[in-house]
Biopython code that builds the backbone (N, CA, C, O; Angstrom):
import numpy as np
from Bio.PDB.StructureBuilder import StructureBuilder

atoms = [
    (1, "MET", "N", (0.813, -1.191, 0.000)),
    (1, "MET", "CA", (0.000, 0.000, 0.000)),
    (1, "MET", "C", (0.867, 1.271, 0.000)),
    (1, "MET", "O", (0.517, 2.278, -0.615)),
    (2, "ALA", "N", (1.984, 1.198, 0.693)),
    (2, "ALA", "CA", (2.879, 2.360, 0.756)),
    (2, "ALA", "C", (3.404, 2.731, -0.629)),
    (2, "ALA", "O", (3.570, 3.911, -0.936)),
    (3, "HIS", "N", (3.670, 1.713, -1.472)),
    (3, "HIS", "CA", (4.150, 1.973, -2.835)),
    (3, "HIS", "C", (3.085, 2.700, -3.655)),
    (3, "HIS", "O", (3.404, 3.591, -4.442)),
    (4, "ILE", "N", (1.851, 2.326, -3.474)),
    (4, "ILE", "CA", (0.762, 2.962, -4.217)),
    (4, "ILE", "C", (0.620, 4.424, -3.792)),
    (4, "ILE", "O", (0.458, 5.307, -4.635)),
    (5, "ILE", "N", (0.679, 4.674, -2.494)),
    (5, "ILE", "CA", (0.563, 6.049, -1.998)),
    (5, "ILE", "C", (1.722, 6.896, -2.506)),
    (5, "ILE", "O", (1.528, 8.042, -2.912)),
    (6, "LYS", "N", (2.915, 6.336, -2.484)),
    (6, "LYS", "CA", (4.081, 7.060, -3.005)),
    (6, "LYS", "C", (3.906, 7.350, -4.496)),
    (6, "LYS", "O", (4.232, 8.443, -4.960)),
    (7, "GLY", "N", (3.394, 6.376, -5.240)),
    (7, "GLY", "CA", (3.146, 6.579, -6.671)),
    (7, "GLY", "C", (2.105, 7.646, -6.923)),
    (7, "GLY", "O", (2.244, 8.451, -7.844)),
    (8, "ILE", "N", (1.064, 7.656, -6.112)),
    (8, "ILE", "CA", (0.017, 8.674, -6.265)),
    (8, "ILE", "C", (0.570, 10.058, -5.949)),
    (8, "ILE", "O", (0.216, 11.032, -6.613)),
    (9, "ASP", "N", (1.433, 10.155, -4.943)),
    (9, "ASP", "CA", (2.069, 11.444, -4.636)),
    (9, "ASP", "C", (2.898, 11.940, -5.816)),
    (9, "ASP", "O", (2.842, 13.118, -6.168)),
    (10, "LYS", "N", (3.671, 11.036, -6.427)),
    (10, "LYS", "CA", (4.473, 11.407, -7.592)),
    (10, "LYS", "C", (3.573, 11.814, -8.755)),
    (10, "LYS", "O", (3.844, 12.790, -9.455)),
    (11, "LEU", "N", (2.505, 11.056, -8.946)),
    (11, "LEU", "CA", (1.564, 11.355, -10.023)),
    (11, "LEU", "C", (0.961, 12.748, -9.829)),
    (11, "LEU", "O", (0.874, 13.526, -10.778)),
    (12, "GLN", "N", (0.555, 13.053, -8.628)),
    (12, "GLN", "CA", (-0.031, 14.360, -8.329)),
    (12, "GLN", "C", (0.979, 15.478, -8.583)),
    (12, "GLN", "O", (0.623, 16.530, -9.116)),
    (13, "GLU", "N", (2.235, 15.252, -8.203)),
    (13, "GLU", "CA", (3.280, 16.251, -8.420)),
    (13, "GLU", "C", (3.478, 16.513, -9.914)),
    (13, "GLU", "O", (3.550, 17.664, -10.343)),
    (14, "LYS", "N", (3.565, 15.441, -10.700)),
    (14, "LYS", "CA", (3.794, 15.592, -12.144)),
    (14, "LYS", "C", (2.594, 16.240, -12.830)),
    (14, "LYS", "O", (2.766, 17.049, -13.742)),
    (15, "LEU", "N", (1.385, 15.893, -12.400)),
    (15, "LEU", "CA", (0.204, 16.524, -12.979)),
    (15, "LEU", "C", (0.165, 18.010, -12.638)),
    (15, "LEU", "O", (-0.266, 18.824, -13.455)),
    (16, "GLY", "N", (0.609, 18.364, -11.441)),
    (16, "GLY", "CA", (0.704, 19.777, -11.067)),
    (16, "GLY", "C", (1.714, 20.513, -11.931)),
    (16, "GLY", "O", (1.464, 21.638, -12.363)),
    (17, "ASP", "N", (2.859, 19.879, -12.187)),
    (17, "ASP", "CA", (3.873, 20.469, -13.071)),
    (17, "ASP", "C", (3.318, 20.657, -14.481)),
    (17, "ASP", "O", (3.559, 21.681, -15.122)),
    (18, "TYR", "N", (2.581, 19.668, -14.952)),
    (18, "TYR", "CA", (1.973, 19.752, -16.283)),
    (18, "TYR", "C", (0.996, 20.930, -16.335)),
    (18, "TYR", "O", (1.003, 21.718, -17.281)),
    (19, "HIS", "N", (0.172, 21.030, -15.319)),
    (19, "HIS", "CA", (-0.804, 22.128, -15.255)),
    (19, "HIS", "C", (-0.085, 23.479, -15.253)),
    (19, "HIS", "O", (-0.519, 24.410, -15.931)),
    (20, "ASP", "N", (1.001, 23.591, -14.503)),
    (20, "ASP", "CA", (1.778, 24.832, -14.480)),
    (20, "ASP", "C", (2.290, 25.187, -15.870)),
    (20, "ASP", "O", (2.294, 26.358, -16.250)),
    (21, "SER", "N", (2.717, 24.191, -16.623)),
    (21, "SER", "CA", (3.210, 24.428, -17.982)),
    (21, "SER", "C", (2.093, 24.919, -18.898)),
    (21, "SER", "O", (2.301, 25.816, -19.715)),
    (22, "VAL", "N", (0.912, 24.331, -18.760)),
    (22, "VAL", "CA", (-0.234, 24.753, -19.569)),
    (22, "VAL", "C", (-0.575, 26.211, -19.271)),
    (22, "VAL", "O", (-0.796, 27.000, -20.190)),
    (23, "ILE", "N", (-0.618, 26.563, -18.007)),
    (23, "ILE", "CA", (-0.942, 27.938, -17.605)),
    (23, "ILE", "C", (0.121, 28.908, -18.121)),
    (23, "ILE", "O", (-0.210, 29.986, -18.612)),
    (24, "ALA", "N", (1.394, 28.530, -18.012)),
    (24, "ALA", "CA", (2.476, 29.387, -18.507)),
    (24, "ALA", "C", (2.347, 29.607, -20.012)),
    (24, "ALA", "O", (2.534, 30.725, -20.491)),
    (25, "GLN", "N", (2.028, 28.544, -20.764)),
    (25, "GLN", "CA", (1.833, 28.689, -22.213)),
    (25, "GLN", "C", (0.693, 29.662, -22.513)),
    (25, "GLN", "O", (0.827, 30.531, -23.374)),
    (26, "GLU", "N", (-0.412, 29.517, -21.812)),
    (26, "GLU", "CA", (-1.558, 30.398, -22.043)),
    (26, "GLU", "C", (-1.189, 31.854, -21.771)),
    (26, "GLU", "O", (-1.548, 32.742, -22.544)),
    (27, "ARG", "N", (-0.487, 32.093, -20.693)),
    (27, "ARG", "CA", (-0.091, 33.469, -20.356)),
    (27, "ARG", "C", (0.867, 34.038, -21.389)),
    (27, "ARG", "O", (0.758, 35.208, -21.758)),
    (28, "LEU", "N", (1.806, 33.223, -21.860)),
    (28, "LEU", "CA", (2.738, 33.691, -22.884)),
    (28, "LEU", "C", (2.007, 34.027, -24.180)),
    (28, "LEU", "O", (2.303, 35.037, -24.818)),
    (29, "ARG", "N", (1.060, 33.190, -24.565)),
    (29, "ARG", "CA", (0.315, 33.442, -25.813)),
    (29, "ARG", "C", (-0.477, 34.745, -25.720)),
    (29, "ARG", "O", (-0.618, 35.459, -26.713)),
    (30, "LYS", "N", (-0.986, 35.051, -24.547)),
    (30, "LYS", "CA", (-1.744, 36.298, -24.372)),
    (30, "LYS", "C", (-0.835, 37.516, -24.470)),
    (30, "LYS", "O", (-1.286, 38.604, -24.829)),
    (31, "MET", "N", (0.442, 37.336, -24.154)),
    (31, "MET", "CA", (1.383, 38.454, -24.182)),
    (31, "MET", "C", (1.913, 38.690, -25.592)),
    (31, "MET", "O", (2.513, 39.730, -25.864)),
    (32, "LEU", "N", (1.699, 37.755, -26.467)),
    (32, "LEU", "CA", (2.179, 37.791, -27.839)),
    (32, "LEU", "C", (3.166, 38.920, -28.139)),
    (32, "LEU", "O", (3.530, 39.657, -27.222)),
    (33, "PRO", "N", (3.597, 39.079, -29.346)),
    (33, "PRO", "CA", (4.719, 39.960, -29.667)),
    (33, "PRO", "C", (4.646, 41.388, -29.143)),
    (33, "PRO", "O", (5.657, 42.090, -29.169)),
    (34, "GLU", "N", (3.498, 41.842, -28.674)),
    (34, "GLU", "CA", (3.432, 43.213, -28.168)),
    (34, "GLU", "C", (4.378, 43.408, -26.985)),
    (34, "GLU", "O", (5.010, 44.458, -26.862)),
    (35, "LYS", "N", (4.477, 42.416, -26.126)),
    (35, "LYS", "CA", (5.271, 42.565, -24.909)),
    (35, "LYS", "C", (6.509, 41.685, -24.884)),
    (35, "LYS", "O", (7.415, 41.919, -24.085)),
    (36, "ILE", "N", (6.562, 40.679, -25.743)),
    (36, "ILE", "CA", (7.702, 39.751, -25.771)),
    (36, "ILE", "C", (8.210, 39.651, -27.208)),
    (36, "ILE", "O", (7.434, 39.591, -28.162)),
    (37, "GLU", "N", (9.510, 39.634, -27.330)),
    (37, "GLU", "CA", (10.124, 39.462, -28.645)),
    (37, "GLU", "C", (9.653, 38.134, -29.243)),
    (37, "GLU", "O", (9.678, 37.115, -28.552)),
    (38, "PRO", "N", (9.222, 38.119, -30.516)),
    (38, "PRO", "CA", (8.672, 36.898, -31.130)),
    (38, "PRO", "C", (9.574, 35.674, -31.022)),
    (38, "PRO", "O", (9.083, 34.573, -30.772)),
    (39, "LEU", "N", (10.874, 35.840, -31.205)),
    (39, "LEU", "CA", (11.786, 34.699, -31.128)),
    (39, "LEU", "C", (11.811, 34.132, -29.708)),
    (39, "LEU", "O", (11.774, 32.915, -29.525)),
    (40, "LEU", "N", (11.872, 34.996, -28.722)),
    (40, "LEU", "CA", (11.863, 34.549, -27.328)),
    (40, "LEU", "C", (10.544, 33.863, -27.000)),
    (40, "LEU", "O", (10.524, 32.851, -26.300)),
    (41, "LEU", "N", (9.457, 34.406, -27.498)),
    (41, "LEU", "CA", (8.145, 33.804, -27.273)),
    (41, "LEU", "C", (8.096, 32.402, -27.872)),
    (41, "LEU", "O", (7.647, 31.461, -27.216)),
    (42, "ARG", "N", (8.550, 32.260, -29.101)),
    (42, "ARG", "CA", (8.536, 30.959, -29.768)),
    (42, "ARG", "C", (9.400, 29.942, -29.028)),
    (42, "ARG", "O", (8.994, 28.794, -28.850)),
    (43, "HIS", "N", (10.585, 30.358, -28.598)),
    (43, "HIS", "CA", (11.471, 29.451, -27.856)),
    (43, "HIS", "C", (10.844, 29.043, -26.525)),
    (43, "HIS", "O", (10.926, 27.884, -26.119)),
    (44, "SER", "N", (10.227, 29.990, -25.864)),
    (44, "SER", "CA", (9.588, 29.701, -24.575)),
    (44, "SER", "C", (8.426, 28.732, -24.750)),
    (44, "SER", "O", (8.277, 27.793, -23.969)),
    (45, "LEU", "N", (7.605, 28.955, -25.768)),
    (45, "LEU", "CA", (6.473, 28.063, -26.026)),
    (45, "LEU", "C", (6.953, 26.665, -26.413)),
    (45, "LEU", "O", (6.366, 25.669, -25.991)),
    (46, "ASN", "N", (8.017, 26.589, -27.213)),
    (46, "ASN", "CA", (8.580, 25.278, -27.588)),
    (46, "ASN", "C", (9.135, 24.546, -26.369)),
    (46, "ASN", "O", (8.945, 23.339, -26.220)),
    (47, "PHE", "N", (9.821, 25.285, -25.499)),
    (47, "PHE", "CA", (10.353, 24.682, -24.281)),
    (47, "PHE", "C", (9.221, 24.104, -23.431)),
    (47, "PHE", "O", (9.318, 22.979, -22.941)),
    (48, "LEU", "N", (8.163, 24.869, -23.261)),
    (48, "LEU", "CA", (7.038, 24.413, -22.451)),
    (48, "LEU", "C", (6.355, 23.198, -23.080)),
    (48, "LEU", "O", (5.919, 22.294, -22.367)),
    (49, "GLU", "N", (6.260, 23.174, -24.394)),
    (49, "GLU", "CA", (5.648, 22.023, -25.069)),
    (49, "GLU", "C", (6.493, 20.763, -24.860)),
    (49, "GLU", "O", (5.954, 19.686, -24.605)),
    (50, "LYS", "N", (7.807, 20.899, -24.968)),
    (50, "LYS", "CA", (8.686, 19.758, -24.727)),
    (50, "LYS", "C", (8.580, 19.287, -23.277)),
    (50, "LYS", "O", (8.584, 18.086, -23.002)),
    (51, "ARG", "N", (8.486, 20.237, -22.361)),
    (51, "ARG", "CA", (8.331, 19.883, -20.945)),
    (51, "ARG", "C", (7.034, 19.108, -20.725)),
    (51, "ARG", "O", (7.012, 18.112, -20.003)),
    (52, "LYS", "N", (5.962, 19.569, -21.350)),
    (52, "LYS", "CA", (4.680, 18.866, -21.228)),
    (52, "LYS", "C", (4.779, 17.451, -21.785)),
    (52, "LYS", "O", (4.230, 16.517, -21.202)),
    (53, "ASN", "N", (5.471, 17.284, -22.903)),
    (53, "ASN", "CA", (5.639, 15.943, -23.481)),
    (53, "ASN", "C", (6.399, 15.017, -22.536)),
    (53, "ASN", "O", (6.019, 13.861, -22.353)),
    (54, "ARG", "N", (7.480, 15.534, -21.934)),
    (54, "ARG", "CA", (8.235, 14.719, -20.968)),
    (54, "ARG", "C", (7.370, 14.365, -19.763)),
    (54, "ARG", "O", (7.420, 13.240, -19.266)),
    (55, "LEU", "N", (6.584, 15.320, -19.297)),
    (55, "LEU", "CA", (5.719, 15.068, -18.147)),
    (55, "LEU", "C", (4.635, 14.043, -18.479)),
    (55, "LEU", "O", (4.293, 13.209, -17.641)),
    (56, "ARG", "N", (4.093, 14.102, -19.702)),
    (56, "ARG", "CA", (3.086, 13.106, -20.111)),
    (56, "ARG", "C", (3.660, 11.692, -20.039)),
    (56, "ARG", "O", (2.996, 10.765, -19.575)),
    (57, "ILE", "N", (4.893, 11.540, -20.501)),
    (57, "ILE", "CA", (5.542, 10.234, -20.467)),
    (57, "ILE", "C", (5.706, 9.774, -19.019)),
    (57, "ILE", "O", (5.412, 8.624, -18.693)),
    (58, "LYS", "N", (6.171, 10.664, -18.158)),
    (58, "LYS", "CA", (6.358, 10.308, -16.750)),
    (58, "LYS", "C", (5.027, 9.955, -16.090)),
    (58, "LYS", "O", (4.945, 9.003, -15.314)),
    (59, "VAL", "N", (3.990, 10.724, -16.400)),
    (59, "VAL", "CA", (2.669, 10.460, -15.813)),
    (59, "VAL", "C", (2.167, 9.084, -16.232)),
    (59, "VAL", "O", (1.625, 8.343, -15.412)),
    (60, "ARG", "N", (2.343, 8.739, -17.502)),
    (60, "ARG", "CA", (1.913, 7.413, -17.976)),
    (60, "ARG", "C", (2.661, 6.296, -17.263)),
    (60, "ARG", "O", (2.064, 5.292, -16.874)),
    (61, "LYS", "N", (3.971, 6.473, -17.093)),
    (61, "LYS", "CA", (4.765, 5.457, -16.395)),
    (61, "LYS", "C", (4.304, 5.293, -14.953)),
    (61, "LYS", "O", (4.162, 4.173, -14.464)),
    (62, "ILE", "N", (4.073, 6.404, -14.281)),
    (62, "ILE", "CA", (3.632, 6.336, -12.896)),
    (62, "ILE", "C", (2.249, 5.706, -12.811)),
    (62, "ILE", "O", (2.000, 4.867, -11.946)),
    (63, "ALA", "N", (1.352, 6.104, -13.701)),
    (63, "ALA", "CA", (-0.016, 5.544, -13.699)),
    (63, "ALA", "C", (0.009, 4.038, -13.964)),
    (63, "ALA", "O", (-0.722, 3.281, -13.326)),
    (64, "ASN", "N", (0.840, 3.610, -14.896)),
    (64, "ASN", "CA", (0.965, 2.173, -15.179)),
    (64, "ASN", "C", (1.540, 1.429, -13.980)),
    (64, "ASN", "O", (1.131, 0.305, -13.688)),
    (65, "TYR", "N", (2.484, 2.052, -13.287)),
    (65, "TYR", "CA", (3.055, 1.432, -12.082)),
    (65, "TYR", "C", (1.962, 1.248, -11.021)),
    (65, "TYR", "O", (1.835, 0.181, -10.421)),
    (66, "ILE", "N", (1.186, 2.301, -10.808)),
    (66, "ILE", "CA", (0.107, 2.226, -9.815)),
    (66, "ILE", "C", (-0.907, 1.166, -10.218)),
    (66, "ILE", "O", (-1.370, 0.385, -9.388)),
    (67, "LYS", "N", (-1.240, 1.149, -11.485)),
    (67, "LYS", "CA", (-2.232, 0.184, -11.998)),
    (67, "LYS", "C", (-1.763, -1.257, -11.807)),
    (67, "LYS", "O", (-2.571, -2.149, -11.554)),
    (68, "SER", "N", (-0.461, -1.477, -11.930)),
    (68, "SER", "CA", (0.063, -2.836, -11.824)),
    (68, "SER", "C", (0.127, -3.360, -10.392)),
    (68, "SER", "O", (0.307, -4.558, -10.177)),
    (69, "LYS", "N", (-0.015, -2.485, -9.432)),
    (69, "LYS", "CA", (0.089, -2.904, -8.018)),
    (69, "LYS", "C", (-1.206, -3.425, -7.482)),
    (69, "LYS", "O", (-1.281, -3.814, -6.317)),
]
sb = StructureBuilder()
sb.init_structure("model")
sb.init_model(0)
sb.init_chain("A")
sb.init_seg("    ")
for serial, (resi, resn, name, xyz) in enumerate(atoms, 1):
    if name == "N":
        sb.init_residue(resn, " ", resi, " ")
    sb.init_atom(name, np.array(xyz, "f"), 0.0, 1.0, " ", f" {name:<3s}", serial, name[0])
structure = sb.get_structure()
């Protein structure tokens, strides 16, 4: 049972990180080139998208681990 609780804690942490990335992307898009240089905006959005992809992979692994227990 302790392994499942630990897995759920990790899952919650990663989902929170994912949510933070989504919110950051939305805020950056609203600021569009008026307030941020377009190249910096594009790099920032790409970085956040890659972070979300890595987090999705981690979330799936953790969820599968929990499911297998």
